[in-house]
C-alpha positions in Angstrom: 113.9 1.2 -94.3 116.0 0.3 -97.3 118.3 3.0 -98.7 116.4 3.0 -102.0 113.1 3.7 -100.3 114.6 6.4 -98.1 116.0 8.1 -101.2 112.5 8.5 -102.5 111.6 10.4 -99.4 114.3 13.0 -99.7 112.9 16.6 -99.9 114.4 17.2 -103.3 112.6 14.1 -104.6 109.3 14.8 -102.9 109.3 18.4 -104.1 109.4 17.4 -107.7 106.1 15.5 -107.4 104.0 18.6 -107.7 100.8 19.1 -105.7 100.5 18.8 -101.9 98.2 15.8 -102.0 100.5 13.9 -104.3 103.5 14.7 -102.0 101.6 13.7 -98.9 100.5 10.4 -100.4 104.0 9.7 -101.5 105.4 10.3 -98.0 102.8 8.2 -96.3 103.2 5.2 -98.7 107.0 5.5 -98.3 106.6 5.6 -94.5 104.3 2.6 -94.4 106.4 0.5 -96.8 109.4 0.9 -94.4 107.5 0.5 -91.2 107.6 -3.3 -91.1 111.4 -3.0 -91.0 111.2 -0.5 -88.2 112.3 -1.5 -84.7 109.0 0.0 -83.5 106.7 -2.3 -85.5 105.1 -5.2 -83.7 106.0 -4.2 -80.2 103.5 -5.1 -77.4 100.4 -3.1 -77.0 98.8 -1.9 -73.8 95.6 -3.9 -73.1 92.6 -2.0 -72.0 89.5 -4.3 -71.9 87.5 -7.1 -73.5 84.4 -6.6 -75.6 82.1 -9.2 -77.1 83.0 -10.3 -80.6 81.0 -8.9 -83.6 81.2 -10.0 -87.2 84.1 -8.4 -89.0 86.4 -8.2 -86.0 90.0 -9.2 -86.6 90.2 -12.9 -85.5 93.8 -12.3 -84.3 92.4 -10.3 -81.4 90.1 -13.0 -80.1 91.0 -14.1 -76.5 90.8 -17.9 -76.8 91.4 -18.4 -73.1 88.2 -16.5 -72.3 86.4 -18.6 -75.0 87.6 -21.8 -73.4 86.2 -20.7 -70.0 83.0 -19.1 -71.0 82.2 -20.5 -74.4 81.8 -17.0 -75.8 83.9 -15.0 -78.1 85.6 -11.9 -76.9 88.2 -9.7 -78.5 90.9 -7.7 -76.8 90.8 -4.0 -77.0 93.9 -1.9 -76.6 94.5 1.8 -75.8 95.0 2.6 -79.5 91.6 1.2 -80.4 90.1 4.5 -79.2 90.1 7.0 -82.1 92.2 10.1 -81.7 91.2 13.7 -82.0 94.2 15.5 -83.5 94.7 19.1 -84.4 97.5 20.3 -86.7 98.8 23.8 -85.7 101.0 25.0 -88.7 103.1 28.1 -88.5 102.9 30.2 -91.7 104.8 33.2 -90.5 107.3 35.0 -92.8 110.4 33.2 -91.3 108.9 29.9 -92.5 109.6 31.0 -96.1 113.3 30.6 -95.7 115.3 27.9 -97.3 118.2 27.5 -99.7 117.8 23.7 -100.1 115.2 21.7 -101.9 112.4 23.0 -99.8 111.7 26.0 -97.7 110.6 25.4 -94.1 107.1 26.2 -95.1 107.0 23.6 -97.9 108.5 21.0 -95.7 106.0 21.9 -92.9 102.9 21.7 -95.1 104.1 18.5 -96.7 104.7 16.9 -93.3 101.3 18.2 -91.9 99.4 16.9 -95.0 101.1 13.5 -94.6 100.1 13.4 -90.9 96.5 14.4 -91.8 96.3 11.6 -94.4 97.8 9.1 -91.9 95.3 9.9 -89.2 92.3 10.1 -91.5 93.1 6.7 -92.9 92.6 5.2 -89.5 89.3 7.0 -88.9 90.7 9.6 -86.5 89.2 13.1 -86.3 91.5 15.8 -87.6 91.4 19.6 -87.4 93.9 22.1 -88.7 94.8 25.7 -87.9 97.3 27.8 -89.8 98.7 30.9 -88.0 101.2 33.7 -87.9 100.4 36.8 -85.9 96.7 36.0 -86.4 94.8 32.9 -87.4 95.0 32.1 -91.1 92.7 29.2 -91.7 90.8 27.1 -89.1 89.4 23.7 -90.2 87.0 22.0 -87.8 87.5 18.6 -86.5 86.2 15.9 -88.9 86.7 12.3 -89.8 86.6 10.6 -93.2 89.1 10.6 -96.0 87.1 13.2 -97.9 88.1 15.6 -95.2 91.7 15.6 -96.4 90.8 17.9 -99.3 89.6 20.6 -96.9 92.8 20.4 -94.9 94.9 20.5 -98.0 93.1 23.6 -99.2 93.7 25.3 -95.9 97.5 24.6 -96.1 97.8 25.5 -99.8 95.8 28.7 -99.5 98.4 30.4 -97.3 101.5 32.4 -98.2 104.0 32.9 -95.4 103.8 36.4 -94.0 103.6 38.4 -90.8 105.3 37.7 -87.5 104.8 34.7 -85.2 102.8 35.0 -82.1 102.9 31.5 -80.6 101.5 32.1 -77.1 98.3 33.9 -78.3 97.8 31.4 -81.1 98.0 28.4 -78.8 95.5 30.1 -76.5 93.1 30.6 -79.4 93.7 26.9 -80.5 92.8 25.7 -77.0 89.5 27.7 -77.3 88.6 26.6 -80.8 89.4 22.9 -80.1 88.3 22.5 -76.5 87.9 18.7 -76.4 91.0 16.9 -75.2 93.1 15.5 -77.9 96.5 15.6 -79.6 97.9 18.9 -80.7 100.6 18.6 -83.3 102.6 21.9 -83.6 104.7 22.5 -86.7 106.8 25.6 -86.4 110.4 27.0 -86.6 109.7 28.6 -83.1 111.6 31.8 -84.0 110.2 33.8 -81.1 111.2 34.1 -77.5 111.6 30.6 -76.0 109.6 31.6 -72.8 106.7 32.7 -75.0 106.7 29.4 -76.8 106.8 27.4 -73.5 104.0 29.6 -72.0 101.8 28.8 -75.0 102.6 25.1 -74.8 101.8 25.0 -71.1 98.3 26.4 -71.9 97.7 23.5 -74.2 98.9 21.0 -71.6 96.8 22.6 -68.9 93.7 22.1 -71.1 94.5 18.4 -71.1 95.9 18.1 -74.6 98.7 15.7 -75.6 101.2 17.9 -77.4 103.8 16.9 -80.1 106.1 19.7 -81.2 107.6 19.4 -84.7 110.5 22.0 -84.6 111.6 22.6 -88.2 114.8 24.5 -88.9 116.9 25.0 -92.1 120.5 23.8 -92.3 121.7 27.4 -92.5 120.1 28.2 -89.2 121.6 25.2 -87.5 125.1 25.2 -89.0 125.6 28.9 -89.9 127.9 28.1 -92.9 128.3 31.7 -94.2 131.8 32.8 -94.8 132.3 36.0 -96.9 131.0 39.5 -96.1 127.2 39.4 -96.0 124.1 41.3 -95.4 121.4 39.6 -93.3 117.8 40.9 -93.6 115.1 40.2 -91.1 112.1 38.2 -92.6 109.7 39.4 -90.0 111.1 42.9 -89.5 112.8 45.7 -91.4 116.1 45.1 -89.6 119.3 44.3 -91.5 122.9 43.7 -90.6 126.1 43.9 -92.6 128.9 41.9 -91.1 131.6 39.3 -91.4 129.8 36.0 -90.6 132.9 34.3 -89.4 133.2 36.7 -86.6 129.6 36.0 -85.5 129.5 32.2 -86.0 130.8 31.1 -82.5 128.5 33.5 -80.7 125.5 32.6 -82.9 125.9 28.9 -82.4 126.4 29.3 -78.6 123.1 31.4 -78.4 121.3 28.8 -80.6 122.5 26.0 -78.4 121.2 27.8 -75.3 117.8 28.5 -77.1 117.4 24.9 -78.1 118.4 23.7 -74.6 115.8 26.0 -73.1 113.1 24.7 -75.4 114.0 21.0 -74.8 114.0 21.5 -71.0 110.7 23.4 -71.0 109.1 20.7 -73.2 110.3 17.9 -70.9 109.1 19.8 -67.8 105.5 20.2 -69.2 105.3 16.7 -70.9 105.5 18.0 -74.5 107.0 15.6 -77.0 109.7 17.5 -78.9 111.5 16.7 -82.1 114.0 19.0 -83.9 114.0 18.3 -87.7 116.1 19.8 -90.4 114.3 20.7 -93.6 116.8 18.6 -95.4 115.9 15.4 -93.5 114.1 12.5 -95.3 110.5 12.6 -94.4 110.3 9.1 -93.1 113.1 9.8 -90.6 111.4 13.1 -89.5 108.0 11.5 -89.0 109.3 8.4 -87.3 111.3 10.5 -84.9 108.1 12.2 -83.8 105.6 9.4 -84.1 107.7 6.7 -82.5 106.9 8.4 -79.2 103.3 7.9 -79.9 103.3 4.3 -80.9 99.5 4.0 -81.3 99.6 6.0 -84.5 102.3 3.8 -86.0 100.8 0.5 -84.9 97.3 1.2 -86.0 98.5 2.4 -89.4 100.7 -0.6 -90.1 
């Protein structure tokens, strides 16, 4: 994607656009405009079967070799011709409200989730949405159609980050509320015990769901740039700590690296697609990192 296009998808630019729907449409249009320059666009598709041609089918998909042999028109169908069933699981716990940059993690997460919903609904996929913290916030049933976007946006906009995160129990509830196999797109900062997260993800995989994990963290959390004497306050507890951050930085970054390595290994072991995203990343880069591993979404949208 050209630099000028990517500039338009920086969080500080997107945030100034106002409402969630406007931001989502801006992100999707920017993503689509750059997709034709992407190395992922136009790659071969996985053939599934033939079906007889009907009026309105794309002529590019007609198998002329079959026509020459049988004097009948058939079109090729690919794996991505089958509509998806996707559920957005969006973390709205208190820790998601952190951010010293253009967007908090919550603002970044809801914008990304709204863009994904729009992208999927445009191609006639069914989309559901569940916001959660320690309990379920909003649960939107699975529906198709572009008018369904408004319902999903309301569920995302109606929440204020609060309470603790309880990922394992929330993933268990999601598996019960959306029992049919599909794609689960998790958007969270994962600030809970790694083993709890992995146990919850394993539940979703055992139920047959394809799981994509969109791990959002702030630059401060990843780089720990603090220097002078500081007081750190827990966002999901009453705990606080006065300290010299420089004395903690090395140990903090080491622990963070171990945590991220545990999450990555656990996701790889259970077949979960994992992407770590900074809340300062341009939205096109963030979404392409995740969706390039599920090429059917990108190819069908292009």
